[in-house]
ROSE-4610 file (N, C-alpha, C; in Angstrom, 1 decimal, always signed):
// ROSE-4610
residu = [M/M/M/L/L/L/Q/Q/Q/Y/Y/Y/V/V/V/L/L/L/T/T/T/F/F/F/L/L/L/S/S/S/V/V/V/F/F/F/V/V/V/I/I/I/N/N/N/V/V/V/A/A/A/Y/Y/Y/T/T/T/Y/Y/Y/Y/Y/Y/L/L/L/K/K/K/A/A/A/V/V/V/Q/Q/Q/K/K/K/D/D/D/K/K/K/M/M/M/I/I/I/L/L/L/A/A/A/S/S/S/S/S/S/W/W/W/S/S/S/A/A/A/F/F/F/I/I/I/N/N/N/M/M/M/V/V/V/A/A/A/S/S/S/L/L/L/V/V/V/A/A/A/I/I/I/G/G/G/Y/Y/Y/I/I/I/E/E/E/N/N/N/H/H/H/W/W/W/L/L/L/L/L/L/V/V/V/P/P/P/S/S/S/C/C/C/L/L/L/G/G/G/S/S/S/F/F/F/F/F/F/G/G/G/T/T/T/M/M/M/A/A/A/G/G/G/M/M/M/R/R/R/I/I/I/T/T/T/E/E/E/K/K/K/S/S/S]
num = [1/1/1/2/2/2/3/3/3/4/4/4/5/5/5/6/6/6/7/7/7/8/8/8/9/9/9/10/10/10/11/11/11/12/12/12/13/13/13/14/14/14/15/15/15/16/16/16/17/17/17/18/18/18/19/19/19/20/20/20/21/21/21/22/22/22/23/23/23/24/24/24/25/25/25/26/26/26/27/27/27/28/28/28/29/29/29/30/30/30/31/31/31/32/32/32/33/33/33/34/34/34/35/35/35/36/36/36/37/37/37/38/38/38/39/39/39/40/40/40/41/41/41/42/42/42/43/43/43/44/44/44/45/45/45/46/46/46/47/47/47/48/48/48/49/49/49/50/50/50/51/51/51/52/52/52/53/53/53/54/54/54/55/55/55/56/56/56/57/57/57/58/58/58/59/59/59/60/60/60/61/61/61/62/62/62/63/63/63/64/64/64/65/65/65/66/66/66/67/67/67/68/68/68/69/69/69/70/70/70/71/71/71/72/72/72/73/73/73/74/74/74/75/75/75/76/76/76/77/77/77/78/78/78/79/79/79]
x = [+13.2/+11.9/+11.4/+12.1/+11.9/+11.8/+12.3/+12.3/+10.8/+10.0/+8.5/+7.7/+8.2/+7.0/+7.4/+8.2/+8.4/+7.8/+7.7/+7.0/+5.2/+5.0/+3.8/+3.3/+3.9/+3.2/+3.9/+4.3/+5.0/+3.7/+3.3/+2.4/+0.8/+0.6/-0.4/-0.5/+0.6/+0.6/+0.2/+1.0/+0.7/-1.0/-1.4/-3.1/-4.1/-3.6/-4.4/-4.3/-2.9/-2.8/-3.3/-3.7/-4.2/-5.6/-6.5/-7.7/-7.9/-6.9/-7.0/-6.7/-5.8/-5.5/-6.6/-7.3/-8.7/-9.9/-9.8/-10.5/-10.4/-9.1/-8.9/-9.0/-8.6/-8.9/-10.3/-11.0/-12.7/-13.4/-12.8/-13.2/-12.3/-11.7/-10.9/-10.0/-9.2/-8.2/-6.9/-6.3/-5.4/-3.9/-3.7/-2.2/-2.3/-3.3/-3.3/-3.4/-4.1/-4.1/-2.4/-2.1/-0.3/+0.4/+0.5/+1.1/+0.8/-0.4/-0.6/+0.1/+0.0/+0.5/+2.0/+2.7/+4.2/+4.7/+3.7/+4.4/+4.1/+2.9/+2.8/+3.9/+4.1/+5.2/+6.4/+6.8/+8.2/+8.2/+7.3/+7.0/+7.1/+6.3/+6.2/+7.3/+8.3/+9.6/+10.5/+10.3/+11.4/+11.0/+9.5/+9.1/+9.3/+9.0/+9.8/+11.0/+11.7/+13.1/+13.6/+12.6/+12.6/+12.2/+11.3/+10.8/+11.3/+11.9/+12.9/+13.7/+14.6/+15.5/+15.3/+14.0/+13.5/+11.7/+11.6/+10.4/+9.4/+10.1/+8.6/+8.2/+8.8/+8.2/+6.9/+6.8/+5.2/+4.2/+4.4/+3.3/+2.8/+4.0/+3.4/+3.1/+3.5/+3.0/+1.4/+1.0/-0.1/-0.9/-0.8/-1.6/-1.5/-0.6/-0.4/-1.7/-1.6/-2.2/-3.9/-4.2/-5.6/-5.9/-5.4/-5.8/-5.5/-4.7/-4.5/-5.8/-6.1/-7.4/-8.5/-8.8/-9.7/-9.8/-8.6/-8.5/-8.5/-8.0/-8.4/-10.0/-10.5/-11.7/-12.8/-12.7/-13.3/-12.9/-11.6/-11.2/-11.7/-11.7/-12.2/-13.4/-14.8/-15.8/-16.6/-15.6/-16.2/-15.8/-15.1/-14.6/-15.4]
y = [-15.4/-15.1/-13.8/-13.0/-11.9/-10.8/-10.9/-10.3/-10.6/-11.6/-11.9/-11.5/-11.5/-10.6/-9.3/-8.6/-7.0/-6.8/-7.5/-7.4/-7.2/-8.2/-8.5/-7.3/-6.8/-5.8/-4.1/-4.4/-2.9/-3.1/-3.8/-3.7/-3.6/-4.3/-4.3/-2.5/-1.9/-0.4/+0.5/-0.3/+0.8/+1.0/-0.5/-0.4/+0.1/+0.2/+1.1/+2.5/+2.8/+4.5/+4.7/+3.8/+3.9/+4.3/+3.8/+4.0/+5.3/+5.9/+7.3/+8.2/+7.9/+8.9/+9.1/+7.9/+7.6/+8.7/+8.5/+9.0/+10.9/+11.3/+12.5/+13.1/+12.6/+13.0/+13.0/+12.3/+12.1/+13.7/+13.9/+15.3/+16.3/+16.1/+17.6/+18.2/+17.2/+17.6/+17.5/+18.3/+18.5/+17.9/+18.9/+18.4/+17.2/+17.0/+15.6/+14.1/+14.4/+13.5/+13.3/+14.4/+14.6/+13.7/+14.2/+13.5/+12.1/+11.4/+10.1/+9.6/+10.1/+9.6/+9.7/+10.7/+10.2/+9.5/+9.0/+8.0/+6.7/+6.5/+5.2/+5.2/+6.2/+6.1/+5.4/+6.1/+5.7/+4.3/+3.9/+2.5/+1.4/+1.7/+0.8/+0.7/+1.6/+1.7/+0.8/+0.8/+0.0/-1.3/-1.8/-3.1/-3.4/-2.8/-3.3/-3.9/-3.2/-3.5/-4.4/-5.0/-6.6/-7.3/-7.1/-8.4/-8.4/-7.5/-7.6/-8.4/-8.6/-9.4/-11.1/-11.0/-12.3/-12.3/-12.9/-13.0/-13.5/-14.5/-15.4/-14.1/-12.9/-11.9/-11.4/-11.7/-11.4/-12.0/-12.9/-13.7/-13.2/-12.6/-12.0/-10.6/-10.2/-8.7/-8.9/-9.8/-9.8/-10.1/-10.9/-11.3/-9.9/-9.0/-8.1/-7.0/-6.9/-6.0/-6.4/-7.7/-8.1/-7.6/-8.0/-8.1/-6.4/-5.6/-4.2/-3.6/-3.7/-3.0/-3.3/-4.6/-5.2/-4.3/-4.3/-3.4/-2.1/-1.2/-0.1/+0.3/-0.4/-0.1/-0.1/-1.2/-1.4/-0.2/+0.2/+1.4/+2.9/+3.0/+4.2/+4.3/+3.3/+2.9/+3.8/+3.9/+4.0/+5.9/+6.1/+7.7/+8.5]
z = [+5.1/+5.6/+6.0/+6.5/+7.0/+5.7/+4.7/+3.4/+3.3/+3.3/+2.8/+3.9/+5.2/+5.8/+5.8/+5.7/+5.2/+4.2/+2.9/+1.8/+2.1/+2.5/+2.8/+3.7/+4.8/+5.6/+4.8/+4.0/+3.4/+2.2/+1.7/+0.5/+1.2/+2.3/+3.0/+3.6/+4.3/+4.4/+3.0/+2.1/+0.6/+0.4/+0.5/+0.1/+1.2/+2.2/+3.2/+3.0/+2.7/+2.5/+1.1/+0.2/-1.1/-0.7/+0.2/+0.3/+0.9/+1.9/+2.2/+1.1/+0.1/-1.1/-1.5/-2.0/-2.8/-1.8/-0.8/-0.1/-0.2/+0.1/-0.1/-1.6/-2.6/-3.9/-4.1/-3.6/-3.5/-2.7/-1.8/-1.0/-1.4/-2.4/-3.1/-2.0/-1.3/-0.2/-1.2/-1.8/-2.7/-1.9/-1.2/-0.4/+0.4/+1.3/+1.5/+0.6/-0.2/-1.3/-2.0/-2.4/-2.9/-1.8/-0.5/+0.5/+0.5/+0.4/+0.3/-1.1/-2.2/-3.4/-3.4/-2.5/-2.2/-1.5/-0.4/+0.3/-0.1/-1.0/-1.7/-2.5/-3.5/-4.3/-4.1/-2.7/-1.9/-1.5/-0.9/-0.4/-1.4/-2.6/-3.5/-4.2/-4.3/-5.2/-4.4/-3.0/-2.5/-2.5/-2.4/-2.6/-4.1/-5.3/-6.3/-6.4/-6.0/-5.9/-5.4/-4.2/-3.6/-4.6/-5.2/-6.0/-7.3/-7.6/-9.1/-8.7/-7.8/-7.2/-7.1/-6.2/-5.9/-6.4/-7.5/-7.8/-7.3/-6.1/-5.2/-4.3/-4.0/-3.2/-3.7/-5.2/-5.6/-4.9/-4.2/-3.6/-2.3/-1.1/-0.3/-0.6/-1.8/-2.3/-2.6/-3.4/-3.7/-2.6/-1.7/-0.3/+0.5/+0.5/+1.3/+0.4/-0.9/-1.6/-1.2/-1.4/-1.1/+0.4/+1.5/+2.7/+3.2/+2.5/+3.1/+2.3/+1.4/+0.4/+1.2/+1.8/+2.5/+4.0/+4.6/+5.7/+5.4/+4.5/+4.5/+4.0/+3.4/+3.0/+4.3/+5.4/+6.6/+7.6/+7.4/+8.1/+7.6/+6.3/+5.6/+5.9/+5.7/+6.0/+7.2/+7.8/+9.5/+9.6/+8.7/+8.8/+7.4]
């Protein structure tokens, strides 16, 4: 069960980070965008290793993606 929660939270964080990455690209902040990109790649790689071993982890992954993007857009619309 812990692996499902960690997958959800990890993908949630990835998608919040992705909205910050896109904002940094939009504002031509090269170092900031590159940093977000490296962070996203690292966490996404760890998540991918998990759901390669257990395909059921795709369910919390998709939910984390949906809710993470929603949260990221709400957070970044204020900044």
